[in-house]
N, C-alpha and C positions, 0 to 999 in steps of 0.2 A: 857209272851209277855211283853216287855218293856213299861212302862207308859210314855205318851207324853203331854209335858205341852204346852200351848199356850196364846198368847194375840192377841188383834186387836190394830191396829195402826189408829187414827182416827185423823181428825183435825175439832175441835169442840170447842164450848164454851156454858156456862151456858147461857142460855137466860133470865132466871129470874134475874140473877147477870147483864147482861146488861139493863134488863128494870129497876132494882134498881138504877144502876148507873147514867141512864138517869133521873131518879127520882130527884137523889140528884143535878145534874147538873142544872136541872131545877130550883130546890129550891136557889141554890147558884147564879144563874143568877140573881133571883128576889130579892135577898137579898144583892148582892155586890153593892157599890155605883157606882163604876166605871161601872156597866153594866145596872144600871137602866136607864130606859127609851130609850133603845136602840132597842125595838122592836124585840128582839131576838127570834126566835122560833127553838126549837129543837125536830123533830118528829122522831120516829120509824116505819118504816112499816118492812114487811116479812124479808127482805134481805138488807135495805139500813139505815142509818139515815141520815136525812135532816138537814142542820142548815141554816135559813134565818136570816140576820141582816142587818146593816146599814154601817158597815166599815169591811176593812181587818183586822183592829187593834182588834175591837171586836171579829171576828171570829177566829182570832189567841188565843185570851184570852179563849175563848168558848173551842177549841181544846185543849188548855193546861189542862183545869179544865176537861175535858172528860178522858184525858189520866191519871191525877191524880186520879180520882175518880174510874177508870177500874183497876189502880194498886191496890188501896187500897181493892178492891173486887176480887182479884187475877184474873182479867182478863188479858189476854196475849194482849199485844199491837199490834202484830204482826196479829189480826184477822180485825183491821181496814185498809183500802185500801181507801185513800183520794182522791177524784176526782177533776177535777179542779174547778176553782172559776168561777161562771157564774154572770154576770149582769143582774138582775130582775127587774122589773118596780118599781117605786118610789124609785130609787136611793137606791137600795138594792142590796145585794150579795147573793149568794146561793152556798153551798159547799154540795155533796153527798158524804158521807161516806160508800162505798160498805163493807159489812161484808164478809170475808173470812169465807167458811165452807166447808168442804167435800176436799177430795183430788183428783185432776184433773188426769185424765189416764196417762198424759206424767210424771208429776210429780210421780205417783206411780210408774212408771216403773223405774225411776232414784232412788227413794229410795229402790225399790226391789232391783236393780244392786247393789246398793251400799252396802247395808245390806250384801248381797251374798258373794260380793268381799271381805268383810272385815272379816267376821264370817263363815267359812265353813259349820258349822254342823248344819244350821238352815235352814227350809222351809220357803218361803215367797211366797203367794199367793194373788192376787189381786181379791176383792169381792166389784165390785162397787167404792164407794168412800171410803172405807177402806182397808186395808192389814191385813192379817192374818199371823202371826209369830209363828211358831211351831218347837220344838225341844225336845229332850229327856233330855237335860240338862238345869235345872234352871240357872245355870251359864250363859251358853250361851244366854238365853232370857235377864239376867240382864245386860250382855254386850251389846245386841242390844239396851236396853233402854237406856242406857249411851251413844252410837251411835247416837239416836234419838236427844238429845239435840245438839249435833254437826251439825246434817241434817239439823235440824229446824232453827240454825242461817244460814246456808248456802242456805238454799232454802225460807229463810224467811216466813215461814209459820207455826204457832203453831200446834205441834205434842203432842199427848198424848197416853200412853197405858191404854187400856181399857180391861174389860174381861178377866183378868190373871186367869188363871185355870192351 
């Protein structure tokens, strides 16, 4: 019987790296001259980042810092989904950054169809928020991993190959 190889396609990020990134952002906000006294708060909950500050200019600067620190810590910028800017009490503004995690069912179906159309000798199954790709050829799986890079760009979600067996 021929051996079969597989891996999982996930849309995930390292949570600890995100926590470390936001700690660096808070430290830089407290040290930068142009951001001192702006009463800027950056908070993380289970699925979102909340930024509260006093002006849109400051908000843009904080978002730039978040992007810079995330890149340095190898976090994909595609995990960030920027919400609308809201005006809150005391002449402050607030923005929620939603964190993309997991592959939604309709996107999983698109990815699965795209993989099967391009590379015929692989099997793709949807398991909740992940996809299992299996084949008898390691070369086919390598081709799928390369294809994931292109799909990541077109679908605007971070995709990773995990559990390569």
